[in-house]
C-alpha positions in Angstrom: 0.0 0.0 0.0 1.3 3.4 -1.0 1.8 5.6 2.1 0.7 9.2 2.1 2.6 12.0 3.8 0.2 11.8 6.7 0.6 8.0 7.0 4.4 8.5 7.1 4.1 11.1 9.9 1.8 8.8 11.9 4.2 5.9 11.4 7.1 8.0 12.5 5.3 9.0 15.7 4.5 5.3 16.4 8.1 4.3 15.8 10.7 3.5 18.4 12.2 6.5 20.1 9.9 9.1 18.6 7.1 9.6 21.1 7.9 6.6 23.3 11.1 4.8 24.0 10.0 1.4 22.5 7.3 2.7 20.2 4.1 1.1 19.2 5.1 -0.8 16.1 7.4 -3.4 17.5 9.2 -5.3 14.7 6.1 -5.4 12.5 7.2 -5.2 8.8 3.7 -3.9 7.9 3.9 -0.8 10.0 0.6 1.0 10.0 -0.7 -1.2 7.2 -1.2 -3.8 10.0 -4.4 -1.8 10.8 -6.1 -3.0 7.6 -5.1 -6.6 8.2 -6.3 -6.5 11.9 -9.6 -4.7 11.0 -10.3 -7.4 8.4 -9.7 -10.1 11.0 -11.9 -8.3 13.6 -14.7 -8.2 10.9 -14.3 -12.0 10.5 -15.0 -12.4 14.2 -18.0 -10.0 13.9 -16.3 -7.5 16.3 -16.9 -3.7 16.1 -14.2 -1.3 17.1 -16.6 1.1 19.0 -18.2 -1.7 21.0 -14.8 -3.2 21.8 -13.6 0.2 23.0 -16.7 0.7 25.2 -16.2 -2.8 26.8 -12.5 -2.1 27.4 -13.4 1.3 29.0 -15.9 -0.5 31.3 -13.2 -3.0 32.3 -10.8 -0.1 33.0 -13.5 1.6 35.2 -14.1 -1.7 37.1 -10.3 -2.2 37.6 -9.8 1.4 38.6 -12.1 1.0 41.5 -9.6 -1.4 43.1 -6.6 0.5 41.8 -3.6 -1.9 41.8 -5.5 -4.8 43.2 -7.0 -7.6 41.1 -10.7 -7.2 40.2 -12.5 -10.4 39.2 -14.9 -9.0 36.6 -16.2 -12.5 35.9 -15.2 -16.2 36.4 -12.4 -16.2 33.7 -11.5 -12.5 33.5 -9.4 -10.7 36.0 -8.4 -7.0 35.7 -5.7 -4.9 37.3 -5.3 -1.2 36.7 -2.2 0.7 37.7 -1.8 4.4 37.3 1.3 6.1 36.1 2.3 9.8 36.0 2.1 11.6 32.7 -0.1 11.8 29.7 0.4 11.0 26.0 -1.1 12.5 22.9 -2.7 10.4 20.1 -0.1 9.7 17.4 -2.9 9.8 14.8 -3.5 13.5 15.6 -6.7 13.5 17.7 -6.8 16.4 20.2 -6.4 15.8 23.9 -4.1 13.5 25.9 -4.4 10.1 27.6 -3.1 8.9 31.0 -0.1 6.6 31.0 -1.8 4.0 33.2 -1.9 0.3 32.4 -4.7 -2.3 32.6 -3.8 -6.0 32.5 -6.5 -8.4 31.7 -5.9 -12.0 32.7 -7.9 -14.6 30.8 -6.6 -18.0 31.9 -3.0 -18.2 30.7 -3.3 -15.2 28.4 -2.6 -11.6 29.5 -3.7 -8.6 27.5 -2.3 -5.1 28.3 -4.0 -1.8 27.5 -3.4 1.9 28.3 -6.1 4.6 27.8 -4.2 5.5 24.6 -4.2 2.0 23.3 -7.9 1.7 24.0 -8.5 5.0 22.1 -6.3 3.8 19.2 -8.2 0.5 18.9 -11.6 2.2 19.1 -10.9 5.2 16.8 -8.2 3.9 14.5 -8.3 0.1 14.5 -4.7 0.1 15.7 -3.9 -3.0 17.9 -0.2 -2.4 18.0 2.5 -3.8 15.8 3.9 -7.3 16.3 6.3 -7.4 19.2 5.1 -4.1 20.8 4.2 -4.0 24.5 0.5 -3.4 23.9 0.0 -5.6 20.8 -3.3 -7.4 21.1 -4.2 -10.1 18.6 -7.7 -10.0 17.1 -8.3 -13.6 18.2 -7.6 -12.6 21.8 -10.1 -9.7 21.5 -12.6 -12.2 20.1 -12.0 -14.5 23.1 -12.4 -11.6 25.6 -15.6 -10.4 23.9 -17.0 -13.9 24.0 -16.2 -14.3 27.7 -17.8 -11.0 28.5 -20.9 -11.8 26.4 -21.3 -15.2 28.1 -21.2 -13.4 31.5 -23.8 -10.9 30.4 -26.1 -13.7 29.1 -25.6 -15.5 32.4 -26.5 -12.4 34.4 -29.6 -11.8 32.2 -30.9 -15.3 32.6 -30.5 -14.9 36.4 -32.6 -11.7 36.5 
């Protein structure tokens, strides 16, 4: 895919040492073209970015209530939110800044990591991180998380 000047600027901001020490692209040879691949995969799973973003923000809120301590949001999903000083702008150019906190989601033997910025980039830009980056989340892992959360909601509805 031919990159525009804007694409190159975004990719530069996401790269190692630009806005963050390790960057958001990892060692992914596709760079920001990974977005198209990941979004196609999310579509295959029937997942919508906005809905995923809302669910992750709800998990963040649940975890933030027990800041630093594990929060069992359901049988197979545990969340820990840790705050960090500082804020980050969106590399894609959205106004505003995002806290540098970190949310870890434990699903069995799999751990997913999100920051408020990574949730925003997923929701607004379809960016799940490059291969090898600290916040890379595979579409299949998001599908598993969404399925677990949906099962929990269905169980709660059947009990009501």
